[in-house]
C-alpha positions as YAML, in Angstrom:
chain: A
units: angstrom
residues:
- id: 1
  name: MET
  ca: [-19.42, -6.52, -68.15]
- id: 2
  name: THR
  ca: [-18.54, -8.14, -64.86]
- id: 3
  name: THR
  ca: [-19.13, -11.75, -63.85]
- id: 4
  name: LYS
  ca: [-19.57, -11.03, -60.15]
- id: 5
  name: ALA
  ca: [-21.14, -8.41, -57.95]
- id: 6
  name: MET
  ca: [-18.81, -5.56, -57.02]
- id: 7
  name: PHE
  ca: [-18.73, -3.61, -53.77]
- id: 8
  name: GLY
  ca: [-17.16, -0.37, -52.65]
- id: 9
  name: PRO
  ca: [-17.54, 2.91, -50.77]
- id: 10
  name: GLY
  ca: [-19.04, 6.17, -51.86]
- id: 11
  name: GLY
  ca: [-16.28, 8.58, -50.91]
- id: 12
  name: ASN
  ca: [-13.57, 8.10, -48.32]
- id: 13
  name: SER
  ca: [-14.37, 6.37, -45.05]
- id: 14
  name: GLU
  ca: [-13.03, 7.47, -41.68]
- id: 15
  name: SER
  ca: [-10.71, 4.46, -41.81]
- id: 16
  name: PHE
  ca: [-9.14, 5.81, -45.02]
- id: 17
  name: TYR
  ca: [-7.84, 8.82, -43.12]
- id: 18
  name: ALA
  ca: [-7.09, 6.79, -39.98]
- id: 19
  name: ALA
  ca: [-4.80, 4.63, -42.14]
- id: 20
  name: GLY
  ca: [-2.75, 7.72, -42.94]
- id: 21
  name: TYR
  ca: [-4.10, 8.46, -46.40]
- id: 22
  name: LYS
  ca: [-4.83, 12.09, -47.27]
- id: 23
  name: SER
  ca: [-5.42, 12.27, -51.01]
- id: 24
  name: THR
  ca: [-8.24, 10.64, -52.95]
- id: 25
  name: VAL
  ca: [-5.58, 9.64, -55.48]
- id: 26
  name: ASP
  ca: [-4.83, 6.89, -52.95]
- id: 27
  name: ALA
  ca: [-8.47, 5.78, -52.67]
- id: 28
  name: PRO
  ca: [-8.24, 2.94, -55.24]
- id: 29
  name: LYS
  ca: [-5.20, 1.50, -53.44]
- id: 30
  name: PHE
  ca: [-7.01, 1.68, -50.09]
- id: 31
  name: VAL
  ca: [-10.17, 0.15, -51.54]
- id: 32
  name: ARG
  ca: [-8.26, -2.80, -53.01]
- id: 33
  name: GLU
  ca: [-6.27, -3.34, -49.81]
- id: 34
  name: PHE
  ca: [-9.57, -3.35, -47.94]
- id: 35
  name: GLY
  ca: [-10.80, -6.18, -50.16]
- id: 36
  name: LEU
  ca: [-13.28, -4.16, -52.22]
- id: 37
  name: ASP
  ca: [-13.79, -3.67, -55.95]
- id: 38
  name: ALA
  ca: [-15.40, -0.30, -56.69]
- id: 39
  name: TYR
  ca: [-15.19, 3.36, -55.73]
- id: 40
  name: GLU
  ca: [-17.57, 6.25, -56.28]
- id: 41
  name: TYR
  ca: [-15.98, 9.69, -56.34]
- id: 42
  name: GLU
  ca: [-18.22, 12.05, -54.40]
- id: 43
  name: ALA
  ca: [-18.57, 15.41, -56.14]
- id: 44
  name: GLY
  ca: [-21.81, 16.24, -54.36]
- id: 45
  name: ASN
  ca: [-20.55, 19.67, -53.37]
- id: 46
  name: GLY
  ca: [-18.99, 20.37, -56.76]
- id: 47
  name: VAL
  ca: [-16.20, 19.15, -59.03]
- id: 48
  name: ALA
  ca: [-13.25, 20.82, -57.34]
- id: 49
  name: ALA
  ca: [-10.24, 18.67, -58.24]
- id: 50
  name: SER
  ca: [-8.10, 19.25, -61.33]
- id: 51
  name: VAL
  ca: [-8.26, 17.15, -64.48]
- id: 52
  name: GLU
  ca: [-4.75, 15.92, -63.67]
- id: 53
  name: THR
  ca: [-5.91, 14.70, -60.26]
- id: 54
  name: PHE
  ca: [-8.77, 12.80, -61.86]
- id: 55
  name: ARG
  ca: [-6.33, 11.24, -64.33]
- id: 56
  name: LYS
  ca: [-4.17, 10.09, -61.42]
- id: 57
  name: ILE
  ca: [-7.20, 8.58, -59.69]
- id: 58
  name: GLY
  ca: [-7.97, 6.73, -62.90]
- id: 59
  name: GLU
  ca: [-4.41, 5.45, -63.22]
- id: 60
  name: ALA
  ca: [-4.53, 4.18, -59.64]
- id: 61
  name: ALA
  ca: [-7.89, 2.53, -60.28]
- id: 62
  name: ARG
  ca: [-6.55, 0.67, -63.30]
- id: 63
  name: GLU
  ca: [-3.45, -0.37, -61.36]
- id: 64
  name: HIS
  ca: [-5.57, -1.81, -58.56]
- id: 65
  name: ASP
  ca: [-8.48, -3.01, -60.74]
- id: 66
  name: ILE
  ca: [-11.11, -0.76, -59.18]
- id: 67
  name: LYS
  ca: [-14.32, 0.17, -60.99]
- id: 68
  name: LEU
  ca: [-14.98, 3.93, -60.89]
- id: 69
  name: SER
  ca: [-18.11, 6.08, -60.93]
- id: 70
  name: ILE
  ca: [-18.82, 9.68, -59.97]
- id: 71
  name: HIS
  ca: [-21.65, 11.29, -58.03]
- id: 72
  name: ALA
  ca: [-22.53, 14.61, -59.66]
- id: 73
  name: PRO
  ca: [-23.31, 17.72, -57.56]
- id: 74
  name: TYR
  ca: [-26.38, 17.57, -55.34]
- id: 75
  name: TYR
  ca: [-27.54, 20.99, -56.50]
- id: 76
  name: ILE
  ca: [-28.33, 19.76, -60.00]
- id: 77
  name: SER
  ca: [-32.05, 20.41, -60.51]
- id: 78
  name: LEU
  ca: [-33.49, 18.80, -63.60]
- id: 79
  name: SER
  ca: [-37.05, 19.38, -62.40]
- id: 80
  name: SER
  ca: [-36.79, 23.05, -61.40]
- id: 81
  name: VAL
  ca: [-39.65, 25.37, -62.37]
- id: 82
  name: ASP
  ca: [-36.91, 27.78, -63.49]
- id: 83
  name: GLU
  ca: [-35.86, 26.91, -67.05]
- id: 84
  name: GLU
  ca: [-32.48, 28.60, -66.60]
- id: 85
  name: LYS
  ca: [-31.74, 26.41, -63.58]
- id: 86
  name: ARG
  ca: [-32.69, 23.31, -65.54]
- id: 87
  name: LYS
  ca: [-30.43, 24.27, -68.43]
- id: 88
  name: GLY
  ca: [-27.72, 25.41, -66.01]
- id: 89
  name: SER
  ca: [-27.65, 21.92, -64.56]
- id: 90
  name: ALA
  ca: [-26.12, 20.79, -67.84]
- id: 91
  name: ARG
  ca: [-22.96, 22.72, -66.94]
- id: 92
  name: TYR
  ca: [-22.56, 20.71, -63.74]
- id: 93
  name: ILE
  ca: [-23.19, 17.51, -65.68]
- id: 94
  name: VAL
  ca: [-20.51, 18.49, -68.21]
- id: 95
  name: ALA
  ca: [-18.00, 19.21, -65.42]
- id: 96
  name: SER
  ca: [-18.78, 15.83, -63.86]
- id: 97
  name: ALA
  ca: [-18.44, 14.13, -67.24]
- id: 98
  name: GLN
  ca: [-15.04, 15.71, -67.81]
- id: 99
  name: ALA
  ca: [-13.91, 14.38, -64.44]
- id: 100
  name: LEU
  ca: [-15.40, 10.96, -65.14]
- id: 101
  name: ASN
  ca: [-13.73, 10.72, -68.54]
- id: 102
  name: ALA
  ca: [-10.39, 11.76, -67.07]
- id: 103
  name: MET
  ca: [-10.72, 8.93, -64.53]
- id: 104
  name: GLY
  ca: [-11.92, 6.45, -67.13]
- id: 105
  name: GLY
  ca: [-15.10, 5.82, -65.16]
- id: 106
  name: GLU
  ca: [-18.26, 4.24, -66.46]
- id: 107
  name: LEU
  ca: [-21.21, 5.98, -64.83]
- id: 108
  name: MET
  ca: [-22.34, 9.35, -63.44]
- id: 109
  name: VAL
  ca: [-24.97, 9.39, -60.69]
- id: 110
  name: ILE
  ca: [-27.45, 12.29, -60.79]
- id: 111
  name: HIS
  ca: [-30.26, 13.49, -58.51]
- id: 112
  name: ALA
  ca: [-33.23, 14.77, -60.51]
- id: 113
  name: GLY
  ca: [-34.21, 17.40, -57.94]
- id: 114
  name: SER
  ca: [-37.24, 18.52, -55.98]
- id: 115
  name: THR
  ca: [-40.82, 18.62, -57.24]
- id: 116
  name: ALA
  ca: [-41.35, 21.80, -55.16]
- id: 117
  name: LYS
  ca: [-44.99, 22.82, -55.63]
- id: 118
  name: LEU
  ca: [-45.22, 21.40, -59.12]
- id: 119
  name: ASP
  ca: [-47.53, 18.61, -60.14]
- id: 120
  name: ARG
  ca: [-45.30, 15.52, -60.22]
- id: 121
  name: ALA
  ca: [-46.16, 14.82, -63.85]
- id: 122
  name: VAL
  ca: [-45.08, 18.35, -64.81]
- id: 123
  name: ALA
  ca: [-41.85, 18.03, -62.81]
- id: 124
  name: LEU
  ca: [-41.17, 14.70, -64.49]
- id: 125
  name: GLN
  ca: [-41.58, 16.20, -67.96]
- id: 126
  name: TYR
  ca: [-39.27, 19.09, -67.01]
- id: 127
  name: ALA
  ca: [-36.66, 16.55, -65.90]
- id: 128
  name: LYS
  ca: [-36.94, 14.53, -69.10]
- id: 129
  name: ASP
  ca: [-36.53, 17.69, -71.17]
- id: 130
  name: ALA
  ca: [-33.50, 18.71, -69.06]
- id: 131
  name: ILE
  ca: [-31.90, 15.29, -69.53]
- id: 132
  name: TYR
  ca: [-32.39, 15.55, -73.28]
- id: 133
  name: HIS
  ca: [-30.81, 19.02, -73.23]
- id: 134
  name: ALA
  ca: [-27.88, 17.78, -71.13]
- id: 135
  name: LEU
  ca: [-27.24, 14.93, -73.54]
- id: 136
  name: GLY
  ca: [-27.06, 17.45, -76.36]
- id: 137
  name: VAL
  ca: [-24.56, 19.59, -74.46]
- id: 138
  name: LEU
  ca: [-22.47, 16.51, -73.67]
- id: 139
  name: SER
  ca: [-22.44, 15.63, -77.36]
- id: 140
  name: GLU
  ca: [-21.40, 19.18, -78.29]
- id: 141
  name: ASN
  ca: [-18.48, 18.81, -75.88]
- id: 142
  name: GLU
  ca: [-17.60, 15.37, -77.29]
- id: 143
  name: LEU
  ca: [-18.15, 13.67, -73.94]
- id: 144
  name: TYR
  ca: [-19.14, 10.05, -74.56]
- id: 145
  name: GLY
  ca: [-18.53, 6.55, -73.33]
- id: 146
  name: PHE
  ca: [-20.42, 6.52, -70.04]
- id: 147
  name: LYS
  ca: [-23.94, 6.21, -68.65]
- id: 148
  name: LEU
  ca: [-26.03, 8.85, -66.94]
- id: 149
  name: GLY
  ca: [-27.51, 7.20, -63.85]
- id: 150
  name: ILE
  ca: [-30.71, 8.70, -62.42]
- id: 151
  name: GLU
  ca: [-30.99, 7.86, -58.73]
- id: 152
  name: THR
  ca: [-34.07, 6.85, -56.76]
- id: 153
  name: MET
  ca: [-34.54, 9.43, -54.03]
- id: 154
  name: GLY
  ca: [-35.40, 9.23, -50.33]
- id: 155
  name: LYS
  ca: [-37.52, 12.31, -49.66]
- id: 156
  name: VAL
  ca: [-41.18, 12.46, -50.61]
- id: 157
  name: ASN
  ca: [-40.83, 15.93, -52.16]
- id: 158
  name: GLN
  ca: [-38.02, 14.78, -54.46]
- id: 159
  name: LEU
  ca: [-38.52, 13.46, -57.96]
- id: 160
  name: GLY
  ca: [-37.25, 9.90, -57.84]
- id: 161
  name: THR
  ca: [-39.65, 7.06, -57.22]
- id: 162
  name: LEU
  ca: [-38.61, 3.96, -59.13]
- id: 163
  name: ASP
  ca: [-41.41, 4.56, -61.64]
- id: 164
  name: GLU
  ca: [-40.28, 8.16, -62.15]
- id: 165
  name: VAL
  ca: [-36.67, 7.11, -62.60]
- id: 166
  name: LEU
  ca: [-37.64, 4.48, -65.15]
- id: 167
  name: GLU
  ca: [-39.66, 7.07, -67.06]
- id: 168
  name: MET
  ca: [-36.65, 9.42, -67.13]
- id: 169
  name: CYS
  ca: [-34.60, 6.56, -68.54]
- id: 170
  name: THR
  ca: [-36.82, 6.46, -71.63]
- id: 171
  name: VAL
  ca: [-35.08, 9.62, -72.90]
- id: 172
  name: ASP
  ca: [-32.07, 7.71, -74.24]
- id: 173
  name: LYS
  ca: [-30.38, 4.33, -73.96]
- id: 174
  name: THR
  ca: [-27.40, 6.00, -72.26]
- id: 175
  name: VAL
  ca: [-29.67, 6.98, -69.34]
- id: 176
  name: VAL
  ca: [-30.03, 4.19, -66.77]
- id: 177
  name: PRO
  ca: [-31.50, 3.78, -63.29]
- id: 178
  name: VAL
  ca: [-29.41, 3.91, -60.14]
- id: 179
  name: VAL
  ca: [-31.30, 2.23, -57.32]
- id: 180
  name: ASP
  ca: [-30.68, 3.43, -53.79]
- id: 181
  name: PHE
  ca: [-32.41, 0.81, -51.67]
- id: 182
  name: GLY
  ca: [-32.02, 2.90, -48.52]
- id: 183
  name: HIS
  ca: [-33.76, 5.80, -50.24]
- id: 184
  name: MET
  ca: [-36.60, 3.59, -51.43]
- id: 185
  name: ASN
  ca: [-37.09, 2.25, -47.92]
- id: 186
  name: ALA
  ca: [-36.94, 5.68, -46.26]
- id: 187
  name: ARG
  ca: [-39.36, 7.22, -48.74]
- id: 188
  name: GLU
  ca: [-42.03, 4.74, -47.61]
- id: 189
  name: GLN
  ca: [-41.04, 5.01, -43.92]
- id: 190
  name: GLY
  ca: [-39.61, 1.51, -43.77]
- id: 191
  name: GLY
  ca: [-40.67, -2.06, -44.36]
- id: 192
  name: VAL
  ca: [-40.10, -2.03, -48.12]
- id: 193
  name: PHE
  ca: [-37.57, -4.90, -48.30]
- id: 194
  name: PRO
  ca: [-38.38, -7.53, -45.65]
- id: 195
  name: THR
  ca: [-37.25, -10.48, -47.80]
- id: 196
  name: ALA
  ca: [-35.21, -11.25, -50.91]
- id: 197
  name: ASP
  ca: [-38.40, -11.30, -52.99]
- id: 198
  name: GLU
  ca: [-38.96, -7.56, -52.63]
- id: 199
  name: TYR
  ca: [-35.41, -6.89, -53.78]
- id: 200
  name: LYS
  ca: [-35.86, -9.28, -56.70]
- id: 201
  name: SER
  ca: [-38.98, -7.41, -57.81]
- id: 202
  name: VAL
  ca: [-36.91, -4.23, -58.28]
- id: 203
  name: PHE
  ca: [-34.52, -6.00, -60.65]
- id: 204
  name: ASP
  ca: [-37.48, -7.58, -62.46]
- id: 205
  name: ARG
  ca: [-39.14, -4.19, -63.00]
- id: 206
  name: ILE
  ca: [-35.91, -2.72, -64.34]
- id: 207
  name: SER
  ca: [-35.41, -5.69, -66.64]
- id: 208
  name: SER
  ca: [-38.90, -5.19, -68.06]
- id: 209
  name: ALA
  ca: [-38.44, -1.43, -68.49]
- id: 210
  name: CYS
  ca: [-34.79, -1.14, -69.55]
- id: 211
  name: GLY
  ca: [-33.74, -4.61, -70.62]
- id: 212
  name: ALA
  ca: [-32.05, -7.55, -68.93]
- id: 213
  name: GLU
  ca: [-28.51, -6.22, -69.39]
- id: 214
  name: VAL
  ca: [-29.27, -3.01, -67.47]
- id: 215
  name: ALA
  ca: [-30.90, -4.95, -64.63]
- id: 216
  name: GLU
  ca: [-28.14, -7.54, -64.43]
- id: 217
  name: ASN
  ca: [-25.41, -4.88, -64.20]
- id: 218
  name: LEU
  ca: [-27.36, -2.36, -62.13]
- id: 219
  name: HIS
  ca: [-25.50, 0.37, -60.25]
- id: 220
  name: CYS
  ca: [-26.87, 0.52, -56.71]
- id: 221
  name: HIS
  ca: [-26.45, 2.50, -53.51]
- id: 222
  name: PHE
  ca: [-27.04, 0.97, -50.12]
- id: 223
  name: SER
  ca: [-27.15, 2.27, -46.56]
- id: 224
  name: LYS
  ca: [-29.44, 2.23, -43.58]
- id: 225
  name: ILE
  ca: [-31.31, 5.53, -43.42]
- id: 226
  name: GLU
  ca: [-33.27, 7.22, -40.66]
- id: 227
  name: TYR
  ca: [-36.58, 8.65, -41.86]
- id: 228
  name: THR
  ca: [-39.50, 10.86, -40.85]
- id: 229
  name: ASN
  ca: [-42.94, 11.38, -42.38]
- id: 230
  name: GLY
  ca: [-41.19, 13.27, -45.17]
- id: 231
  name: GLY
  ca: [-38.85, 10.38, -45.93]
- id: 232
  name: GLU
  ca: [-35.05, 10.38, -45.63]
- id: 233
  name: LYS
  ca: [-33.51, 12.19, -42.65]
- id: 234
  name: ARG
  ca: [-29.91, 10.96, -42.39]
- id: 235
  name: HIS
  ca: [-27.61, 8.10, -43.30]
- id: 236
  name: LEU
  ca: [-26.66, 5.65, -40.55]
- id: 237
  name: THR
  ca: [-24.23, 2.73, -40.21]
- id: 238
  name: PHE
  ca: [-24.89, -0.99, -40.27]
- id: 239
  name: GLU
  ca: [-24.64, -0.98, -36.47]
- id: 240
  name: ASP
  ca: [-28.07, 0.66, -36.32]
- id: 241
  name: VAL
  ca: [-30.88, -1.71, -35.35]
- id: 242
  name: ASN
  ca: [-33.85, 0.66, -35.57]
- id: 243
  name: TYR
  ca: [-33.92, 1.50, -39.27]
- id: 244
  name: GLY
  ca: [-33.45, -0.52, -42.40]
- id: 245
  name: PRO
  ca: [-33.22, -1.90, -44.84]
- id: 246
  name: ASP
  ca: [-31.29, -5.08, -44.10]
- id: 247
  name: PHE
  ca: [-28.64, -6.00, -46.64]
- id: 248
  name: GLU
  ca: [-28.66, -9.78, -46.15]
- id: 249
  name: PRO
  ca: [-31.83, -10.39, -48.23]
- id: 250
  name: LEU
  ca: [-30.35, -8.28, -51.04]
- id: 251
  name: MET
  ca: [-27.26, -10.49, -51.15]
- id: 252
  name: LYS
  ca: [-29.48, -13.56, -51.37]
- id: 253
  name: ALA
  ca: [-31.54, -11.93, -54.12]
- id: 254
  name: ILE
  ca: [-28.59, -11.12, -56.37]
- id: 255
  name: VAL
  ca: [-27.12, -14.60, -55.96]
- id: 256
  name: ASP
  ca: [-30.49, -16.25, -56.62]
- id: 257
  name: LEU
  ca: [-30.92, -14.12, -59.76]
- id: 258
  name: GLY
  ca: [-27.34, -14.71, -60.91]
- id: 259
  name: ILE
  ca: [-26.77, -11.01, -61.56]
- id: 260
  name: CYS
  ca: [-23.70, -8.79, -61.15]
- id: 261
  name: PRO
  ca: [-24.63, -5.36, -59.77]
- id: 262
  name: THR
  ca: [-22.21, -2.78, -58.43]
- id: 263
  name: ILE
  ca: [-23.19, -1.84, -54.89]
- id: 264
  name: ILE
  ca: [-21.82, 1.40, -53.47]
- id: 265
  name: CYS
  ca: [-22.15, 1.78, -49.72]
- id: 266
  name: GLU
  ca: [-23.04, 5.23, -48.40]
- id: 267
  name: SER
  ca: [-23.00, 4.54, -44.66]
- id: 268
  name: ASN
  ca: [-22.12, 7.46, -42.40]
- id: 269
  name: GLY
  ca: [-18.33, 7.22, -42.10]
- id: 270
  name: THR
  ca: [-18.13, 3.42, -42.25]
- id: 271
  name: MET
  ca: [-18.81, 2.93, -45.94]
- id: 272
  name: ALA
  ca: [-15.73, 0.76, -46.52]
- id: 273
  name: GLU
  ca: [-16.41, -1.46, -43.51]
- id: 274
  name: ASP
  ca: [-20.09, -1.85, -44.33]
- id: 275
  name: ALA
  ca: [-19.36, -2.49, -48.01]
- id: 276
  name: LEU
  ca: [-17.04, -5.30, -46.92]
- id: 277
  name: MET
  ca: [-19.78, -6.74, -44.73]
- id: 278
  name: MET
  ca: [-22.02, -6.92, -47.78]
- id: 279
  name: LYS
  ca: [-19.31, -8.49, -49.91]
- id: 280
  name: LYS
  ca: [-18.61, -11.17, -47.30]
- id: 281
  name: GLU
  ca: [-22.31, -11.98, -47.07]
- id: 282
  name: TYR
  ca: [-22.54, -12.13, -50.86]
- id: 283
  name: LEU
  ca: [-19.57, -14.52, -51.05]
- id: 284
  name: ARG
  ca: [-21.14, -16.65, -48.34]
- id: 285
  name: TYR
  ca: [-24.23, -17.08, -50.49]
- id: 286
  name: VAL
  ca: [-22.11, -17.71, -53.58]
- id: 287
  name: GLY
  ca: [-20.25, -20.38, -51.65]
- id: 288
  name: ASN
  ca: [-16.75, -18.85, -51.90]
...
């Protein structure tokens, strides 16, 4: 359990490569040199690296005191109408868990999937059943010691409102919410987080549903996101002035609440720079 909020990039920023780095094994070193504390390995397109590579990433993270997580493949579909696809998603979760364990990471981020033409309540039950199945497969493979994080989603046709995520988390105590504030804002076409109070209400709801410890150590994603009537369109950078949400009220909220979330920045190419902007604002509120 940390005693301060932690910040880092999701994946490697353009500046990582501009600095001459080529291998993600060097990501923890870069992240620490940049002044950040956390790193999320992006396996959205599949877990392609070897177990040995993941071990080396973990060794580098411990050397540089970087907190690790992994984002599981985007094509996981816990809510699919096809039972075989739902059960097949467990294989991708197992592969991600093997990578996470090799790194010594603490949390795996998962997208629940699309609701397609299903009633949302039916899709939600499918997802809960698929999570339960995946937990069983993880146990069979002796993969323990981490949390499954179900992410709030940005498109209207995706399963992943905060309420839906919290319901999925009732499956087991090892299943926790991952709040993507940019997704939540884009899903409602903006205006969701005008002040610190709206951010605080998210932590309060999670505390009520999952317990204070989960809320106080919440894993979060943050970026500004362009949206349409259907919700999320694309990730932007903090330079954008047309879309939100703004990060400054979030920094005030977490300092006011005295909590220690991990905030992973998913800006388009500038995730390290924008994560550092958030950390500096957080420290300004803390008074350091």
